[in-house]
C-alpha positions as CSV (number, residue, x, y, z in Angstrom):
1,X,15.5,-15.9,3.0
2,X,12.1,-14.8,1.9
3,X,9.4,-14.6,4.7
4,X,6.8,-17.3,4.9
5,X,3.1,-16.5,4.4
6,X,2.6,-16.7,8.2
7,X,5.5,-14.3,8.8
8,X,4.1,-11.9,6.3
9,X,0.6,-12.0,7.9
10,X,2.1,-11.4,11.4
11,X,4.3,-8.5,10.1
12,X,1.5,-6.8,8.3
13,X,-1.1,-7.2,11.1
14,X,1.5,-6.0,13.6
15,X,1.4,-2.6,11.9
16,X,-2.3,-2.2,12.9
17,X,-2.5,-4.0,16.2
18,X,-4.7,-1.9,18.5
19,X,-5.9,0.3,15.6
20,X,-9.2,0.5,13.7
21,X,-8.5,-0.9,10.3
22,X,-11.1,1.3,8.6
23,X,-9.7,4.5,10.2
24,X,-6.2,3.5,9.1
25,X,-7.5,2.9,5.5
26,X,-9.4,6.2,5.5
27,X,-6.3,8.2,6.5
28,X,-3.9,6.6,4.0
29,X,-4.5,8.8,0.9
30,X,-4.1,12.0,2.9
31,X,-0.9,10.7,4.6
32,X,0.6,9.9,1.2
33,X,-0.4,13.2,-0.3
34,X,1.3,15.0,2.6
35,X,4.4,12.9,2.2
36,X,4.8,13.4,-1.6
37,X,3.9,17.1,-1.6
38,X,6.9,19.1,-2.7
39,X,8.9,16.2,-4.0
40,X,10.3,16.7,-7.5
41,X,9.6,14.0,-10.2
42,X,13.3,13.0,-9.8
43,X,12.9,12.6,-6.0
44,X,9.7,10.6,-6.4
45,X,11.6,8.2,-8.7
46,X,14.7,8.0,-6.4
47,X,15.4,4.5,-5.0
48,X,16.9,4.1,-1.6
49,X,19.0,1.2,-2.8
50,X,19.1,-1.2,-5.8
51,X,16.2,-3.6,-5.8
52,X,14.0,-1.3,-3.6
53,X,11.1,0.6,-4.8
54,X,10.9,4.4,-5.2
55,X,8.1,6.5,-3.8
56,X,6.4,6.6,-7.2
57,X,6.6,2.8,-7.5
58,X,5.1,2.3,-4.0
59,X,2.2,4.7,-4.7
60,X,1.6,2.9,-8.1
61,X,1.7,-0.4,-6.2
62,X,-0.9,0.8,-3.7
63,X,-3.2,1.9,-6.5
64,X,-3.0,-1.5,-8.1
65,X,-3.4,-3.3,-4.8
66,X,-6.6,-1.3,-4.2
67,X,-7.9,-3.0,-7.4
68,X,-6.9,-6.3,-5.9
69,X,-8.7,-5.4,-2.6
70,X,-11.8,-4.5,-4.5
71,X,-11.9,-7.7,-6.5
72,X,-11.0,-9.9,-3.5
73,X,-13.6,-8.5,-1.2
74,X,-16.4,-8.5,-3.8
75,X,-15.5,-12.0,-4.8
76,X,-15.7,-13.2,-1.2
77,X,-19.0,-11.3,-0.6
78,X,-20.5,-12.7,-3.8
79,X,-19.4,-16.3,-3.2
80,X,-18.5,-17.2,0.4
81,X,-15.6,-19.6,0.5
82,X,-14.3,-18.7,-3.0
83,X,-10.6,-19.1,-3.9
84,X,-8.5,-15.9,-3.5
85,X,-5.8,-15.8,-6.1
86,X,-2.3,-14.3,-5.2
87,X,-0.4,-12.0,-7.5
88,X,3.3,-11.3,-8.1
89,X,3.8,-7.7,-7.1
90,X,7.2,-7.6,-8.7
91,X,5.9,-8.9,-12.0
92,X,3.1,-6.2,-11.9
93,X,5.7,-3.5,-11.1
94,X,7.7,-4.6,-14.2
95,X,4.8,-5.2,-16.6
96,X,2.9,-2.1,-15.6
97,X,6.0,0.0,-15.4
98,X,5.6,1.5,-12.0
99,X,8.8,3.3,-12.3
100,X,7.4,5.4,-15.1
101,X,4.1,6.2,-13.5
102,X,3.3,9.7,-12.2
103,X,3.0,9.5,-8.4
104,X,0.3,12.1,-8.2
105,X,-1.9,10.3,-10.7
106,X,-1.3,7.0,-9.0
107,X,-2.3,8.6,-5.7
108,X,-5.5,10.0,-7.2
109,X,-6.4,6.5,-8.6
110,X,-5.7,5.0,-5.2
111,X,-7.8,7.6,-3.4
112,X,-10.9,7.1,-5.6
113,X,-10.7,3.3,-5.5
114,X,-10.1,3.4,-1.7
115,X,-13.2,5.7,-1.2
116,X,-15.3,3.3,-3.2
117,X,-14.1,0.3,-1.2
118,X,-14.6,2.0,2.1
119,X,-18.2,2.9,1.0
120,X,-18.8,-0.7,0.2
121,X,-17.5,-1.9,3.6
122,X,-19.5,0.8,5.4
123,X,-22.7,-0.6,3.8
124,X,-22.0,-4.2,4.7
125,X,-24.3,-5.9,7.2
126,X,-22.4,-7.1,10.3
127,X,-22.7,-10.8,9.4
128,X,-21.0,-10.3,6.0
129,X,-17.7,-9.4,7.7
130,X,-17.4,-13.2,8.5
131,X,-17.6,-14.1,4.8
132,X,-14.3,-15.6,3.7
133,X,-12.2,-16.7,0.8
134,X,-9.4,-19.2,0.7
135,X,-6.2,-17.5,-0.2
136,X,-4.0,-19.9,-2.2
137,X,-1.0,-19.1,-0.1
138,X,-2.3,-17.8,3.2
139,X,-5.5,-19.8,3.8
140,X,-8.8,-18.6,5.1
141,X,-9.3,-14.8,5.0
142,X,-12.6,-13.2,6.2
143,X,-13.7,-9.7,5.1
144,X,-12.7,-8.5,8.6
145,X,-9.2,-10.1,8.1
146,X,-8.8,-8.6,4.6
147,X,-9.7,-5.2,5.9
148,X,-7.0,-5.5,8.6
149,X,-4.5,-6.8,6.1
150,X,-5.0,-3.9,3.7
151,X,-4.7,-1.5,6.6
152,X,-1.5,-3.1,7.7
153,X,-0.3,-3.1,4.1
154,X,-1.0,0.6,3.9
155,X,1.0,1.3,7.1
156,X,3.9,-0.9,5.9
157,X,4.2,1.3,2.7
158,X,3.6,4.6,4.5
159,X,6.6,3.7,6.7
160,X,8.7,3.0,3.6
161,X,7.7,6.3,2.1
162,X,8.5,8.1,5.3
163,X,12.0,6.5,5.4
164,X,12.6,7.5,1.8
165,X,11.4,11.1,2.5
166,X,13.7,11.3,5.5
167,X,16.7,10.1,3.4
168,X,15.8,12.7,0.7
169,X,15.6,15.4,3.3
170,X,19.0,14.4,4.7
171,X,20.5,14.3,1.2
172,X,19.1,17.8,0.5
173,X,20.6,19.2,3.7
174,X,24.0,17.7,3.0
175,X,23.9,19.1,-0.6
176,X,23.0,22.5,0.7
177,X,25.9,22.4,3.2
178,X,28.3,21.3,0.5
179,X,27.2,24.2,-1.7
180,X,27.5,26.6,1.2
181,X,31.0,25.5,2.0
182,X,32.1,26.0,-1.7
183,X,31.0,29.6,-1.6
């Protein structure tokens, strides 16, 4: 059963409870870079199970979500109370062929867009953090809430990439043991 909008919000915000959302966002690109360093193109495209995304797909998703973040925050800042449109991440993954994207290129796109968004947030006057939009599925979302949601979203996907990296490491070790036993 798919999670409700409220369950999604709670899960995503749970990832950043007690953490500074801006610091989390600032660290994401470097964490991703470290996680994907040394992975082969085949490993970057490896899926942990059918229906799950590969590391390359996750990084492509994060790059596209940073475009969404940029647009949503700027829309809210430009027109307080504006409607925030949802998007279908699976449709985007299919249409924009996340599985064929180069993870390092996606990471660079993400990094540049994220730096731009963080610079915009840093320059905001305090009162602008209360500007809000009305998300069609999740309701009222202030700039402060959006910043926390994007930080939690980052953490959610970092954890996924860490799990995939751990699975790949285990598979490599098992393969090396099998090769060693055959000799």
